[in-house]
N, C-alpha and C positions, 0 to 999 in steps of 0.2 A: 490372210490370203487363202484362197480355196485350194484344197488338195486336187491333184490329178491322179486317178488310179488307172494304171495301164494293165489291161487284161487281154486274153486271147479269145478264141471262138467260144461262144456260149455253149455250144453242143458238146465240146470235148473237154474244156479246161476246168477241171475240178479244183486245181490250186487257185485259179483266178476267182472262183465262186466264193471262197471263204471270206476274204476281206470285203468283197463287193456286197454280199448279202448282209454281213455284219454292219457295214456303214449304212446301208439302206434301212435296215431294221432299227438302228439307233438314231436315224435322222441326221447323220453326219454328212454334210454336203460335200460333193466332189464332182469334178469334171470326169466324165466317163469316156475313156479312150481305148478303143479296141485295136489290137494289132494281131491280125489273124495268123494262124499257123499256115504258112504258104507251102511248107515242105515238111518232110519227116524231121529234119534238123534245121532249126531257125537261129542257131547260135550267133552267127555273124550279124544277121539283120537285127536281132534283139539287143546285141551289144551296144547299139547306138543309144539305148536308153537304160539298159540294165547291166550292172557289172558282172552278173552271172550268165548273161545271155538267155535269161528265163523270165517268165512272168509268174505272179503279178509283181508290179513295182508301184510304189507310192511316191509321187513327187510332191514335195512340200517346199515351195520356193526353189532355192538352190540346192536343197537337200534331197537325196535319193535314198529311199528306204526299200529294201528288197526282201524277198521271201515272205510267204504268207504269215509265218509265225512272227518274223521280225516286224511286219506291218502291224499285226494285232498288238504286240507288246508296245510298240510305239504309240498306237492309238490309245491304249489303256492308260498311258501316262498323261494324256491330254483330254480324255473324254470319259464321263461317268457311264456306267452300264456295261462296259466290255466284260467285266467279271462280276459275279454275284456279290451282293453285299454281305451275306452270311459267310462267316469264316470257314465253316465246314464245307459249304457248297462251293466256295471259291477254291479251296484246296482240291476238291474233287474235279472242278472244271479245269484247273491248271494242269493237273495230271492227265485228264482225259484228252486235252488238247495236245499235250506233249506226246501221248501214246499214239494218237491219230496221225500226228505229223511224222513220226518216225517208224510206225508199225504197220500192221496189216498188209504185208507185201503180197500175199497170194490174192487177197481181195482186190488190190490195186491192179495186179497184172492179169488176173483171169476174168475180172468183171469191170472192164474199163467204163468210164462215164461216157455215155452217149444218150443225151436227153431224149432224142426224138424217136428212138426205136425200142422195140420189145424183143427179147431174145428167149428162145427155148434152149436152155443150157444143156451142154453135155454133162455127163456125170461129174460130181464134185470130187476132187482128189482130197487126200488127207490134210494137206496144208490149207486148202480153202475151207474145208469143214472146220478146222481149228480156228481160223480167223472169224468165220461166221458165228461160231459158238462164243468166242470172246466178245465179239460185237454185241451179240444179243445180251450177254451177261452185263456188259458195261452200260448199255442203254437202259436195261431193266433196273439196274442198281440205282442209276441217277433218278429215274422216274419214281422208284419206290422210296428212296431216302428223302427226296426233297419235294415230293408231292405233285410234280408236274405243273402245267402241261409241258414245260420245257425240261431239258435234261438236268438243269441245276436249280429248278424251282419255278416260280411264276413268271419269270422274265426271260426273254430271248437274250442269250449271251454268246461269248466267243465259243463256248462248247457246242452250242447248236450250230453255229456257223461252220465249225470245223467238220461236223458230221453231216452237214447239209448235202455235200456231194454224195455221201453214202446213201442218202434217201433216194436220190436219182438212181444210183446203182441197184438198190434193193428193188425198185420198181422195174427198171429195165430188164434185170436178170431174174426176176421172180424169186428173190431170196426170202427164206423163212426166218424172220427175226422175232417170232413169238409175240409176246405182249407188247413189245416195242413197236409193233406195226402202228399202233395208235399215234405214237410220236412221228413216225414216218408220214402218215397221212396228214398230221397237223402241220408239219414243217412244209410239206409240198403245197399246202393250201395258203401258206403265208403270202401276202401280196408281193413281197420282194422275190420270192421263189417263183411265183406265177409270172412275174415280169421277165425273169431270167429265162424261164421255159418258153414264153412267147417269143422272145428274141432268138432263142436257139432254133425254134421251129421255123422262123422266118429266114434264117440264114440259107443262102443258096450255094455257098461254096462247100466243097468236100475236100478232105485231105486223105490221100491214099493210105498212108500207114495207120492213121487212126481208124479208118474204115476197116482195114484188114484186122486190126486188133479186136474190134467188136465181132467181126465175122468169125474169128477163130474161137470165140467163147461159146458159140452155139449157132443155132439157126435163127436168123432174123425173121420173125413172124409178122411184125407190123412195123411200118415206118410212117410217122406222122409229119415228117419234114416236108416243107415246100421246095419246089425246084428239083 
């Protein structure tokens, strides 16, 4: 039976991107179902298919798997390539995924994902500077230890998928990630990421609270979205 992956707007939904890009990169087939953010709070509408009222959700027959980390762990039990084969790289990838899932609060809040725009940011506060420094450190460590071009070695894994939304954030907000910019450019050029971006730019709907978030981060200097 084919999976169904339920995600939200391509332009905004960083959590949705994680399992979507992983499944695309690994060639895991799925039905692609988009449930747009219709309002600032979509809990009741999303409860129809998600126990948490959030996306992403993976539907596997009668089974519902929720949360981006839960979905990746579920897929890892059924498909090769989610984690690196090398034991050291796998340990690094697992820890990096866990850190991304639960950490970087200032980066999330002050640099929201908005694929289609470019922002000239206001001055970084100490919390954001700390998150950017740690992001740069982690990315550079993975590339240095395992030889690239991906964060845990030669193959795209869950670690790259979990940091893929950060690549959009880096580009949108002009963040300095040092030598890790090479990985940012590399992941943005991946065919799956290019597909996600093309679909984000083609979206015509806008959600007021998400637009307000990116506007609060600085001055929008370019908008490549249609409509």
